[in-house]
N, C-alpha and C positions, 0 to 999 in steps of 0.2 A: 504493500500500500504506500510506503514511503517513496518507492520508485515512481508510482503514479503521481504523487503530490509534487515531487521535484520536476517531473516532466510537464505537469500541468502548469507549474509556476513559470516554466520556461517558454510555454507557447501561448498562454492566455487564449484558448480557442473557443469555438462555438459549434453547435450541432446543426441547427436548423438551416443555416445558410439562407433560409428563406427570407431573412430580413435584409440580405444584401441587395436583392432585387436588381439584377442586371440582365437585360434582354439582349438577344443576339443582334438586334438592330440598334441598341443604344451604346454609348460610350462607357468606359470603365467607371467614370465618376458619376454616373447617373444615380440620383438619390432615391431613396425609398418612396417618398411621397409623389414622385412623378409617374408611378405605375398606375395605369388605368385598369380597374377590375371590372370584368363584364358579367361574372357569375351572379352578381347582385341584381341582375336584369336591368337596373337603371345604372348604366356605366358611370363610374365615379373614381376619383383619385383615391388611392388606398388610404391615405392619412385622413380622408374625410368620411370613411365608412362607418365611424362611430360604433365599431364592433371589432371582433377579432377576425381579421382577414389576412391570410398568408398567401404569398405568391412564390412558387418555386420556378425559377426560370429555366430555359433550355440549357444554359451554360451550367447551372447548378445540377440539373437532372443528369446531364452527361458526366459531370464530375463524380457524382455518387455511383453512376452506372459503371464507371471504370473499375470499381472494386466489387460491386454486386449489382447486377442489372434487373433483379426482381423488384417489381413495383411495391410489394408489401414491405420489403426491406427498406427501400428508399423513403417511403412515407413514414415508417417507424423511426427512421433517423432524423427526418427533416421536419416533422410536425410535432410540436411539443406535447399535445394532448392525445396523440395516437401512440399506443403501446408498441414496443419493439416487435418485429416480425417473429412468428413462430418457427421460421425456417422451414415451413411446409407450404403446401398449396392452399391451406386454409387460413383465412384471416378472421376466424371466429372470435378471437380475443382482442382484435384490434378495433375497438370502439373509438368514437370521438367524444371526448368529455364524458365517457361512460355510457354513451348511448349509440343507437344505430346510425350508420353513415349512409347518406344517399350518394351513390357514385354515378357520375355522368361522364360521357365522352362527347364533347362539343354540345352539351346540353341534352344528350340522349341518355335516358336512364339505363344503367347497367344492373342496378340492384333488382332483386326478385322478391319483393315483400310477400307475395303469395306463398312462396316456399324458398326461404333464404338458402342460397348456394354457399355462402361464406367464401366465395371466390371472386367477389366483384371488384376487389382491389387489383386483381390479376387478370385484366381483360384487354390490356393493350401493352405494347412494348414501349419502354421509355424512349427509345430512339425515334419514335413516331411523333413525339410531343414537342410543342413550342414552349409550353409552360403548364403548370398545375395551379389552379386556384382553389383555395380551401376556405370555407366559411365555418368557423367554430361556433357552436351553439345552435340551439333549435331554430329551424327555419322551415317555412312552408312555401318558399319561393317557387319550387318546382313540384309541389304537391306532396303526396305520401312518401315517407321514407326518411325525411330529414330531421328526425327527433334529436340527433346529436350534431348535425351539420351536413355540409356538402363537400365532396371532393370532385372537382370538375377537371378532367383531362382535356386539354385543348391541343388539337393536332397542329402539325406544322403548316406553314404557308410557304409558297414558292418564292424564289428570289425575283424581285421586280426589276424591270429595266433591262433585262438581258433576254435574248432569244433562247439561249441555252446555257445552263450551268449545271454542275453536278458535283457529287462527292462520293468517294469510295472509302470505306473504313474496314479494316481487318484487325481482329484482336485474338490473342491466344491467352488462355487461362490455365493455370495449373497450381497444384499444391506440391511444391518440390520436395517437401519433407516426406512425401509418400510415393517414392519412385516405384514404378511397376504396379501401382494400384489403379491405373486408368482414371486419374483425377483430372486429366487434361480436357479442355474444351475449347470452343472457338466462338467468335461473333463476326458476322459479316453483314454490313449495311451498305446499300446502294441507293443514291437519290439523284433524280433528274428534275429540273424545273426550269421554267422560263415564261416569257410573254411574247406572243405573236399577235401583233395588232391589238384587238380588244379581247383576245383570249389569253388566259394564263393557265398554267398547268403545273402539277406536282405528281411525281411518282416516287414513292419511297418503299423499298422492300428490305427486309432484314430477316436473318436467321441466327438464333443463338442455340448452341449445343453445350450443355453443361456436362462435366465429367462426374464421376462418382464423388459423393460428399464424404469428407473425412473431418474428424474433430482435431483438436490441438495435439492429441497423442497419435494421430495418424490412423485412428480406428474408423471403420466405415460407420456412418450415421444411418440410423434406421431409415429404410425407404418408405415407410408409411406416410402417405401424403408428401413424399419427399421432393426436394428441388434438384436432387442429383439425377443425372442421366435423363434430363428433360430436354426435348427439342421444341423450341419456340419459334414460330413463324409469324411475321406480320407484313401485311401489304396495305399501304395507304395510297389512295389516288384522289386527286382533286382537280376539277376543271371549272374555271370561272369565265363568265362572259359579261363584259361591261356593255350594256345596251346603249348607254350614254353616260355622261358625267355623273348622273344621279341614280341610275338604275342598274342593278346587277343581279345576275343569276349564278348560283354556285351549286355544284354537285360534289358530294364526298362519298367515298366508300372505304371502309376499313375492315380487313379480315385479320383475325387473331386465332392462333392455334398453339396449344402447349400440352404435350403428352409425354408421360414418363415411360421409358422402355428400359427395364433393368432386370438383371438376373439375381439381384439381391432380394432377400426376404428378411423381415424383422424377426429377431430372436432375443430372448432374455428380457431384461428390464425389471427392476424392482424399485419402486418409488422411494426416493431418498437414499438409495443404496447403490444401485448399478444402472447404467443406461441400457435402453434397448438399442441394439446395434444391428448392422446389416451383415448378413453372411450369404455367401453364394449358395443358391438352392433353386428349386423348381417351384414356380407358381402353379396354382390350380389351373388346369386346362381351360376352365370356363372363364377365367379372369381376363378382362380386357385391359388395355393400357389406360391408366388413370390420368385424368386431367381434363382440360377444355378441348373437346374435339373441334369445335368451331364457335366463333363469336363474330357474327356479321353485323356491321353498323353502316347506315347510309342516311344521308339527308339531301334534300333539295330545298334551297332557300332563295327567296326573292326579296331584295331590299330596294326601297325607293326613298331617297333623301329629298327633303324639301318638297314633299308631295303637296303641302301647302305651307305657309309661313312657319318656320321653326318646327316643322313636324316631319318625322320619318316613320315609315311603315315597314314592317318585316313580316313575311309569311313563310312558314316552313312545314315541310312534310318529312317525317323521319321514321326509321324502323330499326329493329334489332332482332336477331335470332341467335339463340344460345343453346348449346348442348354440352353438358359437362358430366363426367363420370367420376364417381367416388371409388374408393378402394374395394376390392373383393373381400367379403367376409365369409369364411367357411363356417359350417355348422358347428356350434359349440354346445354340447349337451348340458353344460352347467348354466348356460345363458342362451336358451333357444330363441330363435327369431324366424320370421317368414316361414311358418309351418314346419319348423325344424329342418330347413334347407339352407344351404349356402346361397349367396346371391350378391349382386352388385347394383347399388342404387345409382340412378342418374337423375338429372333435372333438365327438362326441356322448357324453354321459355321463348315467347315471341311477343314483340311490342310493335304497335303501329300507332303513330300519333301525328298531331297537327298543332301548330301554334300560330296565332296572329297577335301582333303587338303594335301599338301606336306610341311613339316616343315624341314628346313635345315639350316646349318651354313657354312660360308666361312671364314676362317682365312687367311686374306691377309698377315698379319705379326703378331708378338706377340702383337703389339699395335693397330692394326686396324682389327676389327672383325665385320662380318655382319651375322645377323640371318634374315631369311625371311620365309614367309608362302605364298604359292600360291595355288589357287584352284578354285572351281566352286560350285555354289549353284543352286538348282532347286526347285521350290515350286509351287504347285497347290493349290489355295485357292478358296473355294466356300462359299458364304455367302448370306443369304436371311433374310428378315424380314416379316414373315407371322403373321397375327393375329391368336389367338387361334381358331377362328371359320373357319380358312382356307383361308380367303382373303389375297392376297399378297399385302402388303404395299410397300415392296421393292422386286422385283423379284430376282431370284437366279442369282447372279453375279459370273462369273468364271474368276479368274486371273491366268495367267501363267507367272511366273517370272523366268528368267534364268540370271545368273550373273557370271562374272569372276572377280577375285580380286588378288591383290598382296600387301603384307604388309611387310615392311623392317625396320630393326633397326640396325644401325651401331654405334659402339663405337670407339672413338679415344683416345688412351693413358689413358683409364680408367676414364677420367674426362669430356669428351665431347660426347654427344649422339645425333644422328640425326635419326629421324623416318620419314618415308614417306610411303604413300600408295595410291592406286588407285583402283576404283571399277567401273565396267560397268554393269548396269542393263537394261535389256529389259523386259518390262511388257506389256502383252496383257490382256485387260479386255473385256470379251465378255458379252454384255448386250442383253438379248432377247427382242422381242417386248413385251410391257406391257402397262397397263392402270392404271393411277393414281386413287386413291380413293378420290372422292370429299368430302368436309365437309358436304354438304347438299344433301338431297334426290332429290331435283329438279334440281340438277346440273349434268352435264356429266363429267366424268373423261377424262383426256387427253390421247388419244391413241398415245403412243410414239413408233416410229420405232427404234428398237435396232440397234446394230452394234458392231464394235470392236474398242475399245479405245487403242491407242498405246502410250507407254511412254518409252523413251530412256533417260538414265541419266548416266553421268560420274561424279563421285565425287572423291575429293582428300582430303588427310589429310597430314599434315607435322608438326613436332615438333622438337624443339632444347632444350636440357637440358645441363647445364654446372655446373659441381661440382666444385665450387670455394673452399669451405671448408665444413666440416660436418655441420657447422652452417649456410651456405647459399648456396642453390642450385636453381638458377633461371631457369625458363623455359618460352618458348613462343610457342604457338601452333595455328594451323588453321585446322578446320575440317568442312566437309559438311554433311548434312543429307537431305533425301528426304522422303516425305510422300504423299501417296494418301489419302487426308484427307476426311474421312467420305463420300465417293462417294454415298452411298445409301441415305444419308440424302438429298443430292443435287437432286438425281434422283426422290425421292418420291414427291418432291415439284416442279417438272418440269413444266415449262410453254411453252416449245417448243415441237413440235411433232416429232422431230428427235433427237436422242441422240447425234449426232455429233454437233448439234447446242448449246448444253448445256456446259457451262464453267466448265471444270473438270480438269484444269491444276493442277499438283501436287504442294505441298509446298516444295520449295528448300531453305534450311537455310545455312547460313555461320556463323560459330562460331569462333571468335577470342579470344584468352585467353593469359594472361600473369600472372605469379605467381612465387612463390618460396616455397620450403620446407626447414625446418631447424631442426637440432637436436643439442640440447645443453646438454652437459654432457651425461650421460647414461639414463637419466630419462625423458627428455622433448622433445616433438615434436611439431612443429608449421607448419602451412600451410596457405597461403593466395593466393587469385586469383581474378583477375578482368576479366570479360568477356563481349563481345559484340556479340549479335546474330541478324542477319539481314535476311530479306526475301523480295524479290521483289514482291512476291504475297503470303502473309501469309493467315492465316485463323483464324477467331474468331467466336464465337457464339453470336447470337442476338435473342431476343424473337420475334417470329412471330405469325401469326394468329393461334387460336385454342390452344395456350399454348405450341406449339412446337418450339424448337430452330431451327434457320436457319443459314446456313453458310454464313459469310460475308468475301469476299476476298479483301485484300488491302495490300499495302506495310507496313512492320512492322520493328520496331527496339526495341530490348530489351537489357539493359545493367545492370550489377550488380556486387556485390562483395561477396566473401565467405571467412570466416576466421575460423580457428579451431586450437585447441591445446589440448594436453593431457600430463600428467606427473605424477610422484610420488614425492610429497614433502617429504614423509617418506615411509619406506618400507611397512607399513600397510595401506596406503591410495593411491588411484588414483583419480585424478581430471581432468576435461577437459571441453571443451565447443566449441560451434560453433555459428556463426552468418551468416545469409544470408539476403541480401537485393537486390532486383532488381525491375526495373520499365520498362514498355513497352508502346510505343506509335505507332500510325499508321497514315498513310495519307488517308484522305477521298477523295472523288471525287473532282477534281479540286484544291486540296490543294498542295502547293509547299513545305511544311515542315511537319515533324512529330509533329502534334499539337493536336492530340486526344488520350486520354488514352485508352489503351486496357482494356477490361472488366475484372471483377474480376474472371471470369471463367478461364482466362488464367494467370493472375498475382496474386500471393499470397502476403499477407502482410509480411513485414520484420519479421524474426524469430530469437530469441535468445534461445539457448538450453544449459543447464549446467547439469553436473552430478558429483556425488562423489561416490566412492566405497571404503568402509572401512572394513578391516578385523581385528577387535580388538583382537580376539583370533583365534587360528588355527581352520580351518574348519567352521568358522562363517563369513558371509559376509552381509553387509548392503549396498544397492544401493538406492540413492535418486536422482530423476530426476526433473528438473525444465524446463518448456517451457513457453516462453513469445512470443506472436505474437503482433506486434504493430498495430495501427489503419491504415486503408487506406480509406481516405475520399476525393476522387478527382473528384467526379461527382456531378452535380447540379440537384436537383429535379425540375421537370417541372410540370405545372398545368395539371391535367387530365380533362376529359369532365365536371366534376363538379367544376373545378377550384381549386381542392385540390392539393397541391404540392406533387408529387409522384416520387419516384426513378424508373428509367427504370429497367426492369428485367436484372440481370447480372451486374448492376451498383450500387449496394446498398452500404450503409455506413457500413464499417467494424470496430468494436470497438476492443480494446486491450483485450487479454486473458492471464491470468496467471494460470498455472496448475502445481501441484506437484504430482508425482507418486512415489511409494515406493515398494521396494522388498528386502526381507531378506531370507537367506537360511542357513541351518545347515547340514553339511555332517557328518554322523555317520558311522564309520567303513568301509568307502569307498563303502558301498552297500546300504545305506539308506540315503535319503535326504528329509528334511522337509522344505517347503517353504511357505512364506506368501507374497502375493502381494496386494497392495492397490492402486486402481485407484482413481484419484481425491482426494488426501489425505486430503485436507482441505474442501472437500464437497462444492466446489464452484458452484453456480448456474450461468450458462452462456449460451449464444447462440453460436452455432458453427459458424465458419467463413463462411462456405458454405451457411448456412441459411441466414446470414446477407448480403452477397454479391449477392445472388440470387434475393432477394427483391420480393419474392412471399409469399402471405399469407399462402398458403398451405404447404410451405416448411420452414416457419419460426419456427424453433424448437430448443430446448435446447440440450446440451450435457449431458452425464451421470453424475450422482452424485457419491458419494463415494461407491465403490464396493470392497469387500474383496474376495480374492481367497486363499484358503489353499490347499496345494498339498503335496502328499507323493509319493516318487519314490523309487522303489527297482531295483537294478541292480544285475545280476547274470550271 
């Protein structure tokens, strides 16, 4: 630990990098407050958002991706209130401020609230992105799913002003401490873009192949939901046509695929004693490669500027189609499932939607000005959970969501800003007649009569920001979010024979926040926030029979703080940091107070993140990242049937983790860049936070050891 402290003192680093805010089109000295955020639907300067909004730029994304290109890893490092990655394909424990995240790609929903895949953070390659915008705290800006906030992946745009431009990038990855263990992998990305007359285009294709995963001791990591030996493919295409100076049509299509093909099987594993590891073996012949078989996204947008004075209009059609496979589960006589057979669950989801928005400004006087956006959303969402053999674990659910919204921002005398918005959602979920799958052969499934579930919700948001001086800009905000939380998980475990008898009320959250932003001199930015999130009927996961998680509904209360800073002590160095700590409690039956801790699947351990970026000579940069997660040990183990003290699943003891990551790059002649990334610089052997909190023998696994990535990029 002394070594860490000494190294920390020497680098004064930060984790989130998200506060540096440098886009590929901007200069290195671009400041935080100049970034325009679009995910708020009413575009605004970041410092005027009067809430916790974080932007991770393309430069930052690619820096993180140099040592680990998995999106759940990048977000766990970059966003203060998102827990560290589980180092698996599942982001089940990665909540935002302890609640569900609504994940978008260019505003297209990736989350599947009808039956949560826990894979929505891994739906696009980082190399296809121009930036990531994150809204922390409950929001209903895009409808159901944002109980904890929004992560919006915004795809790349083509280079303007050139008929043809391109880039080619090749990277090799390996853990050299484990020679002969097939830990080597590669990354290949190719991009072309340009403008021909009024037409612009972009084609970006990439493939990432990871080798076997090993921990700090060179031991194979368990392949269960593993990120080792995964092939990821991504194709992004865009074409735009400028009808004239004010009117534009744009078409986008993005394909993503990530499947694991390994000859390792998980063996061993004893919680708090020994990890589950990977050993070479034979999978069940019925097992299919686990992962996302496909994720298709597309949109067609039409924008018209100045359709009348100070008024723009945008119309969009969009769609998504997803198919993901979970791991194969053999029959276990001690814990039978699916009529005492083995099987492999999948989730299929399709979305088709449309949006229409009107953005306008009203200048009442020179000192009082209002901007507003009004519009409507429509979304059809179909989701089911079949087994690979065709049996329906969750029948096809169809949700029809129509909404109207109004969002306003008014400034008074350039130092007082008031924001307010309202949204009305009407959701109909049609559930067909279906029959549950019993765990045992001699049991009968419950025949459930379907029906239509109706949800009507009005949500509000309001915020006040006052610019006292550049050094102190306080704000206060209130926002609401609504989520239909994992309806399929509830229905597949139904004990009632009529769907209307099943408790399926949505989660409605209220987020209260107070904070401030500060700019000192020209080099330093600071931000602090305290938040309180409440839900009269929240949702948490609890271990049930057969090893499946079940939804527990109860009143919840989460509160916490977030701090961040960044600045330039000298012209050739940037430093910064962030800290996040929050805790959640709930009321159990007959309780009059919030006296029970929420599970680790919702609440992440406190996290400190630091970074330093140094440019000792022109075109040479060194980035060093440090991440510390504190312990969370708030649950008491209870005696099991044998009298041994055992932690309940989801309520495990989480120990502290300290990790260093490194990236350096050299730019030669503006056309060639050579980069080196090192994940887990000190080769620390550690258990992931998710494996500790889950408290399952089969999921008690370690994180990656030291991995090196060398890449070469040509631009032309």
